C-alpha positions in Angstrom: 0.8 -0.5 -32.8 -2.0 -1.1 -35.2 -4.3 1.7 -33.9 -3.4 5.2 -35.1 -3.3 8.1 -32.6 -6.0 10.7 -32.9 -5.3 13.5 -35.3 -7.7 16.0 -33.7 -10.6 16.1 -31.2 -13.1 14.8 -33.7 -11.0 11.7 -34.2 -10.8 10.9 -30.4 -13.9 8.6 -30.4 -12.5 6.6 -33.3 -9.3 6.2 -31.3 -10.8 4.8 -28.1 -13.3 2.6 -30.0 -10.4 1.0 -32.0 -8.8 0.3 -28.6 -12.0 -1.5 -27.7 -12.8 0.9 -24.9 -16.2 2.3 -23.8 -14.7 5.8 -23.6 -12.3 7.6 -21.4 -11.9 8.2 -17.6 -10.1 11.5 -17.0 -9.0 12.0 -13.4 -7.7 15.6 -13.8 -10.5 17.9 -15.1 -11.5 21.2 -13.5 -14.9 22.8 -13.2 -14.6 25.6 -10.8 -17.1 28.2 -9.6 -17.4 30.9 -12.2 -15.6 33.7 -10.4 -12.8 31.4 -9.4 -12.5 30.0 -12.9 -12.3 33.5 -14.3 -9.4 34.3 -11.9 -7.6 31.1 -13.0 -7.9 32.0 -16.6 -6.7 35.5 -15.9 -3.6 34.0 -14.3 -2.9 32.0 -17.5 -3.6 35.1 -19.6 -0.6 36.6 -17.8 1.4 33.4 -18.1 4.3 35.1 -19.8 4.9 37.0 -16.6 3.9 34.2 -14.2 5.5 31.3 -16.0 7.9 32.9 -18.5 6.0 31.4 -21.5 2.6 31.9 -23.1 -0.2 29.6 -22.1 -3.3 30.1 -24.4 -6.4 28.4 -23.0 -7.8 26.1 -25.7 -11.2 25.6 -24.0 -12.1 28.9 -22.5 -15.8 28.3 -22.9 -19.0 28.5 -20.9 -19.8 25.6 -18.7 -22.4 24.0 -20.9 -20.0 24.1 -23.9 -17.2 22.6 -21.9 -19.4 19.7 -20.8 -20.5 19.2 -24.4 -16.8 19.0 -25.5 -16.1 16.3 -23.0 -19.2 14.4 -24.1 -18.2 14.5 -27.7 -14.7 13.3 -26.8 -16.2 10.4 -24.9 -15.0 11.3 -21.4 -17.4 9.2 -19.4 -16.2 10.0 -15.9 -14.3 13.1 -14.6 -14.0 15.1 -11.3 -14.1 18.9 -10.9 -11.1 19.2 -8.5 -11.6 22.5 -6.6 -8.7 23.7 -4.5 -8.5 26.6 -2.0 -5.7 29.1 -1.7 -6.5 30.3 1.8 -8.4 29.3 4.9 -12.2 29.4 4.9 -12.7 28.5 1.3 -12.9 24.7 1.3 -16.5 24.3 2.7 -17.9 26.6 0.0 -15.9 24.8 -2.7 -17.1 21.4 -1.5 -20.7 22.5 -1.5 -20.4 23.9 -5.0 -18.7 20.7 -6.2 -21.4 18.5 -4.6 -24.2 20.5 -6.3 -22.4 20.3 -9.7 -21.9 16.6 -9.4 -25.6 16.1 -8.5 -26.6 17.9 -11.8 -24.3 16.1 -14.2 -24.2 12.3 -14.4 -20.6 11.8 -15.5 -19.1 14.0 -12.8 -17.3 12.3 -9.9 -18.1 14.3 -6.8 -15.0 16.1 -5.7 -13.9 17.8 -2.5 -10.8 19.6 -1.1 -9.3 20.8 2.2 -6.8 23.3 3.7 -4.7 23.1 6.9 -7.2 24.7 9.3 -8.8 23.5 12.5 -12.2 22.8 10.8 -10.6 20.5 8.1 -11.3 17.1 9.9 -14.9 18.0 10.3 -15.7 19.1 6.8 -13.6 16.3 5.2 -15.7 13.8 7.2 -18.9 15.5 6.1 -17.7 15.4 2.5 -16.9 11.7 2.7 -20.2 10.9 4.4 -21.9 12.9 1.7 -20.4 10.8 -1.1 -17.2 12.6 -2.2 -15.2 10.2 -4.4 -12.0 12.2 -5.0 -10.2 15.0 -3.2 -7.9 17.6 -4.7 -4.8 19.2 -3.0 -2.7 21.9 -4.7 0.5 22.3 -2.6 1.9 25.1 -4.8 -1.3 27.2 -5.1 -2.3 26.6 -1.4 1.3 27.3 -0.3 1.1 24.8 2.6 3.1 21.9 3.7 1.2 18.6 3.3 2.8 17.5 6.5 1.1 20.3 8.5 0.0 18.9 11.9 -3.6 20.1 11.3 -3.8 17.7 8.4 -2.7 14.6 10.3 -6.3 13.5 11.1 -7.5 14.4 7.6 -4.8 12.2 6.0 -5.5 9.4 8.5 -9.2 9.5 7.6 -8.6 9.5 3.9 -6.1 6.6 4.2 -8.7 4.6 6.1 -11.4 5.4 3.5 -9.1 4.7 0.6 -10.5 7.7 -1.2 -8.2 9.0 -4.0 -6.5 12.4 -3.5 -5.2 14.1 -6.6 -2.2 16.1 -5.3 -0.3 18.7 -7.3 3.0 18.4 -5.4 5.6 18.6 -8.1 7.7 21.7 -8.7 6.5 22.4 -12.2 5.5 24.5 -14.0 7.0 26.6 -11.2 8.2 25.6 -7.7 6.5 26.4 -4.4 7.9 26.5 -0.9 6.6 23.0 -0.2 6.7 21.3 -3.6 8.9 18.4 -4.6 9.1 14.7 -3.6 10.6 15.1 -0.1 7.4 16.3 1.7 5.3 13.7 0.0 7.7 10.9 0.9 7.5 11.9 4.5 3.7 12.1 4.3 3.6 8.6 2.9 5.9 7.3 5.6 3.4 8.6 8.1 0.3 7.4 6.2 1.4 4.6 3.8 -2.2 3.7 3.1 -2.9 7.0 1.3 -4.3 6.6 -2.2 -2.4 9.6 -3.6 -2.7 10.4 -7.3 0.5 12.4 -8.2 -0.6 15.1 -10.7 1.5 15.6 -13.8 3.5 12.6 -12.9 5.3 14.9 -10.5 6.9 17.0 -13.1 9.7 17.8 -13.4 10.8 15.3 -10.7 9.6 12.3 -12.6 12.2 9.8 -11.4 11.7 10.6 -7.7 7.9 10.3 -8.0 8.3 7.0 -9.8 10.3 5.9 -6.8 7.4 6.7 -4.5 4.9 4.8 -6.7 7.3 1.8 -6.6 7.6 2.0 -2.8 3.9 2.6 -1.9 1.4 0.3 -3.6 -1.5 2.7 -3.3 0.3 5.6 -5.0 -0.9 6.4 -8.6 0.4 8.8 -11.2 -1.7 10.9 -13.5 -0.6 11.9 -17.0 -1.8 15.5 -16.9 0.1 17.4 -19.6 2.8 14.6 -19.5 4.9 14.1 -22.6 3.1 16.8 -24.6 5.1 19.1 -26.8 4.3 22.0 -24.5 5.8 20.2 -21.4 8.6 18.4 -23.2 10.0 21.8 -24.3 11.0 22.7 -20.7 10.6 19.6 -18.6 11.4 16.6 -20.8 10.8 13.0 -19.5 13.9 10.9 -19.6 13.0 7.9 -21.8 15.3 5.7 -19.7 12.4 5.7 -17.2 9.9 4.2 -19.8 10.3 0.6 -18.5 9.4 1.8 -15.0 6.4 3.6 -16.3 5.4 0.5 -18.2 5.8 -1.7 -15.1 3.5 0.7 -13.2 0.9 0.5 -15.9 -1.9 -0.5 -13.5 -1.5 2.7 -11.5 -1.1 5.3 -14.2 -4.3 7.3 -14.9 -5.3 9.6 -17.8 -5.3 13.2 -16.7 -5.6 16.2 -19.0 -6.1 19.5 -17.0 -9.1 20.3 -19.2 -10.1 23.0 -19.9 -7.0 25.1 -19.1 -4.6 23.4 -21.6 -2.7 25.2 -24.4 -3.5 22.6 -27.1 -6.4 20.3 -28.2 -7.3 17.4 -26.0 -6.4 15.0 -28.7 -2.7 16.0 -28.3 -2.6 14.5 -24.8 -3.7 11.2 -26.1 -1.3 11.3 -29.1 1.5 12.2 -26.7 0.8 9.1 -24.6 0.5 6.9 -27.7 3.9 7.9 -29.0 5.6 6.7 -25.8 5.3 3.3 -27.5 4.2 1.4 -24.4 1.6 -0.6 -26.3 -2.1 -0.9 -26.6 -2.7 -2.8 -23.4 -0.9 -0.1 -21.5 -3.0 2.5 -23.2 -6.2 0.7 -22.5 -5.3 0.5 -18.8 -4.4 4.2 -18.6 -7.3 5.6 -20.7 -10.1 3.5 -19.1 -9.5 0.4 -16.9 -7.3 1.9 -14.2 -9.7 4.9 -13.6 -12.8 2.6 -13.9 -11.3 0.4 -11.2 -10.3 3.3 -9.0 -13.8 4.8 -9.0 -15.8 1.6 -9.2 -17.1 2.2 -12.7 -18.2 -0.4 -15.3 -19.3 -0.4 -19.0 -22.6 1.2 -17.9 -20.7 4.5 -17.4 -20.3 4.8 -21.1 -24.1 4.8 -21.8 
């Protein structure tokens, strides 16, 4: 490829400009309420105990500074992706996410839910209020996505066509309900769901590629995918590269900013070195996300 990968964060704008893009659409960014963000970072501070490896946070910064970093990188659209770990949290998180999106022009209004009787009601309210993406974290929430209380929620989201970023893979550590089998059954019940499989489903890449090939609305996000950090313990079998290339219109840039243990530029360089070509990169870094969220070049202004 004639375009060189970015060497560091300051080089990222040069990279997407040389790819003839107006910027980046990142489908996997977190801005959580302050006390929740602090707890998440404390978890990663104890990563050696929790994950068996160190996980230094590269962007442990105040909110305004994190927003400024994304602006300098050229990330023109991103969600906040809140997620509850127990009942009774989702409405508060949705309200916080709505307020944050109203204050910041590049933010895609996000929402979430938990298997509880109130979920159909507050999910409908979030959709009616303008939520553009939902987040589900099967491992942290410790719930089965096939829970009967969620059937009306999934049905409503399938009808709406609203993307749902779902962390359902068994990495970096498994949960009781992670892995491809529960998601496969969920999609069999609701084949119209526009699921975005976080982290490309690591470490079960092949099985989640299977699901994307079977269900035309399933997307894959690149969060931490192919980075040195992940390749060290969950390497991607390069025999799957042709399949990833063929799904190029449904692969979305994701980063997990700010809680990543390396500079943002490394995620882009990791995707670049897959060798899938500049057209694939253009689709992943901008066009697929722009299409999914109804953006255009004006989003880069």
